[in-house]
N, C-alpha and C positions, 0 to 999 in steps of 0.2 A: 742319382741316376746310376744304373748298373754299368753304363759305359765306363764309369770311373773305376770299376772293379776289374777291368781288363778282360771282359767277356764280350767281345764284339759280336755283332750279328753274323751268323754263318761263318764261323771261324774255321774254314776249310780252304785249302789251296785251290785256286782256280785251275781247271784242267782244260787248257786250250787244245783245240783239235783242228786238224785240217781235213778231216774226213769229208765234210760238206763245204765245198768252196762257195756255196750260195746259201748261207744260213737262213735267208728269208725267201727261198725259191719256191717254185710251184709245189703245192702239197700233193701227196698221192690221192687218187690213182693217177698214173701217167700212161696207161694203156687203155684205150677206149674199148677194144674188143674184150679184154679181160674184165673191165669194169661192168660191161653189159652182161657177160656170162655170170658174174657174181650176182647181178640182179635177178637173173633167171633162177640161180640156185636158191636165192632167198625166198622165192615164192613157190618152190616145190613143196609138196605136202610133207615129205619125209624130213625136211630140213627146217621146219618152222615150229616155234612154240605156239601154244594156244593163243589165237587172237590175231595172228599177222594178217595184214590186209585191212585192218579196221582201227579206229582210234582207241580201242580199248587196250591195245598193247602198250605197256609202259615199263618203267623201271621196276626191277624185282626188289622187294624189301631186303635190306642188307643182311638180316639174320637168316634168310632162306638160302642165300647163295654163298659161294666161296669155299675155301678149304682150310682145315686146321684152325678154325675159329678166326681167321684173318678178317672175315667180313664183319665181325663184331667190333673191330677196331679201326677198319679202314673203309673208305668209300668202295662199294662193290656193286656192280651192275651187270646185267646180262645184255649183251649187244652182239651185233653181227660183225664177224671178222672176215677180212679178205687178205690177200697176199700181195707183196710187191718185191721187186728186185732192188736191193739197197745200193748205195753208192760204192760200198766196199763189198765185193763179191764174197759170199759165204758168211757174212756177218749175221749173228743171231741178235736181232733187235726188233723193236716195234716202232710204228709211227702212230701218234695220237694227234687229234686235231687241236693242238695247243702249242703254238710256236714258243711261248714263254717257258713252258716246261722243257721243251727241247733245248732252248738256249741255256737254261740252268743246268740241265743234265750234262751238257757238253762243256760246262764251265765257261760259257761265253758271256762274262759279266758286262763287257762293253756293249754287246748286242742287246742284252736285257735292258740296258739304259736307253739305247738307241730306239727301241720299240716301245718305250714307256711301260714296261712290264711292272705289275704291282710289286711292292716291297716283299710280299709273301713268298716270292720265288727265290728263296735262299739257295746258294750253291751247296749247302750242307745237307739238303734233304735227299731221301732215297728215291730217286726217279727211276723206279722199276715197276713193272706190273706183274701180277700173277694171273696167268691165263689158264683157265680150267675148263676142260671139255665136259660134255654130259656124261662121259664114261668115268669121270673122276681124274683122268690124267691131267697133270698140270705142269707148268714150267714158269719160272721167274725170269723175266726178260727185261733188259734195259731199254730205255727210251733213247732213240738216236735220230728220229726223223719226225716230220710233221705231216698230218693227214689222218685218215682219208677225208677228202673234200674240203674241209675247212681248216683254218689256222687259229681261230679265236673262239672255238666252241668247247671249252672245258666243261662239258655237260655233267661231270661227276661231282662238281663243287656244290656243296650245300649253301644255304643262305648265310651261315656264319663263318664260311671259309675265309682264311686270310688271302685266298686267291679266288675271288668271286667270279662267277661266270660273266664273261665280257660281252657276249652276244646271245641273242635268242633267249632272253631271260624270261619270256612268257611260256617257254616249254618246261615240262616237269624236270626236276633233277633226275639224271640218269637217262634222259631221252636225247640221243644225238640228233642234231639238226638234220643230218642226212637221212636218218630213219624217218623223221617226221615229213621231210620233203618227198621221199620215195613212196611212203605209205599213203600219206594224207594230202599231198599237194601243198605242203607248207612252203611259204616263200615262193609261190608260183609266179612265173614271169613268161610273157610271150616272147618267142624267138630267143629262148635261152641258148647259150653258146656251147660249143664243143669243149673238150678238156683244155684247149689252149686259151680259153677265156676270151677269145677275140672273134672266132668264126661263128657267125650266127646260124642257127638252125630254124626250121619252120615249126618247131615244137612249142607248145605251151605246157610247162611242167614245173614241178618243184625244183628249186635251184639251191646251190650253196651260196656262201657269202660273196663269191665272185661272179654270180649269175650263170654258172655252168649248170647244164641239165644234170641232175643227180640220177645216176644209173643204177645205184644199189643203196641199201640202207646202212652201210658199214659205219661202225663207231670206233674201229681199231684196225690197223693194218699190221700183219706179221710179215717179217722178211721170209723169203723162200726157205732159208735154213731153219728158222725158228718153227715155221709151219711143218717142215719135214720132221723135226724132232718130236713134234706132237702128233705126227701122222694125220694131219687134218687138211681139209680143203677150205672152201668158203662155208662157214657155218656159224650158228649162234654159240657163243662161249660166255663164261662168267669171268669178268675182269675185276681184279682188286688193285687199286691205285695206292701204292705204298707210301707216297708222300702226302696223301690226302687223309690224314688221320681224322676220324669222326670226332665231332665235338662230344663232350660227355653227355650222356643221356640226361643229366641234370645240370643245370647251372645254379648250384646252391651258393650263389655269389656272396650272400651275407648270412653267416650263421648267427641268427639272432638269439643269443643266449643271455641277453640282458633285458628282462621285461621292462626295466625302468627307462629304456632308451627312448629317444624321440620317435613319434609316429610319422613315418614318411612313406611315400610311394613314388617310384621311379619308372618311367616308360621310355621306350624308343618307338617312334611312330613309323609309318610306312615310308616316309621320305628320308628316314634316318636321322631325325632330330631327337635329341634327348631332353626330357622334361622331368622335373621332380616337384612334388608338392609336400608341404609341411603341415601337419595337423590333421584335421578331419578329412574324410573322403570327399566331401563337397567343396573343399578349398580349391583355389585356382592353381594350375601348374605354373612353374617358373622354368623358362627355357634355359638349358645348360649348354647344349651344342646345336649348331645349325643343321639344316637338312643335308644329308649325305655325309655327315661327320660323326655320327654316333654308331659304334659297333657294340658297345656294352656299357651298362651302368650298374653299379653295385652300391649297397648301403650297409653301414655298420656303425652302430652307436651314433655319434655325432659327426660321422664322416660320410663322404660320397666319393666314389671313384668312377672314372670313365675311361674307355678306350676309344680313341678317335679313329678317323678313317685312314690315317697314315700309319696306325699301329703304335702311337705314343700313348702312354698311360699317365693319368693325372689324378690327384686326390685333393679334396678340400676338406676343411674342418670348420665346424661352426655353422653360421647362417648360410643359406643357399646362395646368397649374392656375394659371398667372400671369394677371393681369387683361388684358383687351382695351383697346386704345387706339382711340377712335373716329376715323375718317377722313372720313366723310361723314354728314350728317344723314339722318333719315327722309325717304324720297321722293327722295333725291338720288343714289342709287347704282344704276348699271346693271351695272357689272362691276368686279371687283377681281382683279388678277394680281400675283404675286410672283416674284422671282428669288432664287436662292441668293446673289446678290451684293448683298443688302440694298436692292433696289429695290422700290418699291410703285407699281403703275400702277392708275389708276381711270378709268372713264368716268362722268361725273356725270349728273344728271337732265336737263340741257339738251343732252346729247350731246357734251360737250367732254371731251378726254382730258388727263389730268395724270399726271406721274410725279415721285416723290421718290426721293432716294437718301440712305442713311445712317440716322440716327435716325428712329424713328417720329414724333417730334414735329417733324421738319424740315419746311420749307415745300414745297408742291408746285410744280412748274414746268409751266405750261400748254403742251400740245403741239398741240392743235387748237382751233378755235373751236366755239361751240355748234352742234349739229346736224351736225358734221363728223366724227363717229367712229361707225362701225358696230361695230368690235371692235378690241381692243388686246391685244398680248402684249409681254412684256419678258423679257430675259435679262440676264446679268451685263454684257454690252457692247452690247446692241441694244434698240431700241424700235421696234416694228412697229405700224402703224395702217392699217386700211382706212377710208378717209374716206367722207364722205357720198355721193359719186358712185360709190363702189365701186372707187376706185383704191387700190393698195397702196403705202405709203411706209415705208421703214425708215431708221433713223439709227444710227450708231455712231461713236466708242465712248461719247461723253458724252451725258448727258440733254439738254444744250444744243446738241449738234451739229446740222448741217443734215440734213434728210430727203433721201433719194434715192428717186426713183420706180422701182418695181419692176414694176408692172402698171398700165395705164391705166384710166380710168373705166369702170365696168361689168364689169371683168374679174377682180375679186377677191371671193370669197365668205367665205373663212376663212383664217386665218393662224396659224402656230405657229413660234416661233423658239427656238433655243438659242444658245450663244455663237458657234458657227461654222456653223450650219445655218439655213436658212430654208425652211419649207414653206408652200405656198399651194394653195387650191382655186380654180380659175378659174371664170369665169362659166358655162362649160358643164358644170362639175362634175368636171373632171379635176384630179388631185392631182400636183403637181410639187415637187421639193426641189432646192435648190442648196447647195453646200458651199464654204466659203472666202469670197473677197471678194464684196461685193454686186454687183460688176460681172460676176460669173461667170454661167454658163449653168445654167438649170434642167434637171433630168433628170426626165422624166415617169414617174410611178409607176402611175397608173391612167388609163383613158380617160374621155372625156366621159360624164356621167351615171352614173359608176361609183364615186362617193365619197359616203359618208354621214358619216364621222367620221375625223379624223386625229389623230396625235400624233407629236411629233418630239423626240428628245434628241440629244446629241452622238454617240451610237453606235447608236441605234435609230430605226426608223420604223415606225409602226403605222397601219393603215387598216381601216375597215369599208367594204366595197365596196357596189356598188349592190344586190346581192341580200341584203345583211346578213351576209356572211361576214367573219370577222376574220383578218387577215394581219399578221405582224410580221417585220421583217428586222433582223438584227444585223450591223453592220459597214458595208461600202461601200454607196454609193447604188445601184450597179448590181448588188448581190448579190441572191440569191434570197429571196423571202418564204417564211415558214413559215405554213402554214394551221392556225389554232388553233381556229376555230369555223366551223360550216357556215352555209349560207344561212339567213337569217331568225333567226339566233341571236346576232347581235351588235348591241347597242343603243348602248353607249358604251365608249370605250377611254381609258386613261391609261397613260403610260409614265414610268418613271424609268430611271436607269442600270442598275438591277438588278431592277426589278419591272415586271410587266405586270398591269394591273387592267382588268376588264371588267364590264359589266352585260349579262347574256345575255337571250335572248328571253322568258324567264319572269319577268324582273325580279329575278334573284338576282345578287349581287356575288361575284366570284371574283378572287383575286390569286395570281400565281405569282412566285417569287423565284429568281434565278439564271438558268440557261439558259432561253431562250425556248421550248424544246421540253419543258421539265419540266412536272410536274403542277400544276394549279390547286388552291388551297385555298379552300373556300367561306367567305365572310365574312357574307353576309346571305342569308336564304331567298328563295324565289320571291315576287315581289310586294312585296318590302320594300326594294328599292334604287332610290332616285331619283337618286343622284349618287355618284360615287366619284373619288378622287384619291390619288396616291401620291407619295412622296419617298424617296430613298435607293437 
């Protein structure tokens, strides 16, 4: 376990503060007249994006918004911004509807525990937002308060976030609850209350988590000084959340570069239980983790790795009913990857990458420092890391070999490796693959902004493109793709030497075996597939 290596979770000094004597106090807004005026501003024609007033308004795709490519790496959404007077006059800060982010940003570790905040709220994360106006003017601002409206509505968190959305999980990612309440009457209650949460009104309207009548659709509050620096009033802005790094476009969790390995299929279903089957696609699944306890499952050779709900990583070897060996403690696991060559790679809670080779009880070898790993993949002879600045480094053949730079800072979003192939998604969203030496040339597979997910094996390449269509090619890098799913029907892909696994647009899992043009066999029903991986 990496805790023995002296790299504890969130190795940053706690920064206690007395700025807010009531750390769990009333969220913004705190002025009824100002909140109502903001609601009027939100529905004026000149201040609204296309679609306000109807259910069609939703989160903006990450690759559309943001500045300087940040939106390709961090959760980015367009939301309505209002203003508030902070506890410290003149402070440049923001309030967001997530009390746990506020506590972590202020270094209040005891308060994090008091309010049962998830382990993902490490004190070492960058709790700032980049607020960008339609004019392009932007400002990076620290989080110091909570609101508007809610305190448990981290609407920017995606389904695989280590800080999952705690309330209103039926809303789309990127949709603040206050916006849904104001626009569409979400969470409507009769006699909703004033801002004090106790004085009843005669209104029936959309409410926040405290039953207060929502008067505007705000998803972020800027302090008066922060708004003044941007020269803005109440308006829609693009917000990038710098602690909410996007999951890689691909989860190439198992680089299946050993065609002779066992044939396995792993899934996580809608309740969060992990199952794996051994052998043919018609064989029964064997449960590995209970409902609510499975965040990821990965296969490699004769091994299976899982990340459970507390963020601990476990790997087992051999039969599916053998015991797991713990690799990282609760709260200390971000990613686990396996190769068929008996390698285990992990990214721990502080963002450092480690790889071990051989027995599961063998020691890990550190690959990057804390905060310097966005994603990791391993194969029988390669270790690939996208570091903290977005540069791609790959080493071969040994775990202790030197890294070789493959893409500079800011130009790598996702990576997948096999023994002899290296696939990468660039900063603009284009997918390229090289074969052979690391000094070789990449061959582009998709254009900019045309990649949602990738998978790479020694003989196959898979991609879900920008419209959500699935394509797989077999053989040479320059060969033709086979169109397997139409636009909007591809959510996730995994490949092995003989299998293609997908989650489709309705959330069902399908796998095919043999020829890539053959028929799929359904494994999970619509709405029941959260994760899928294959081996063999």
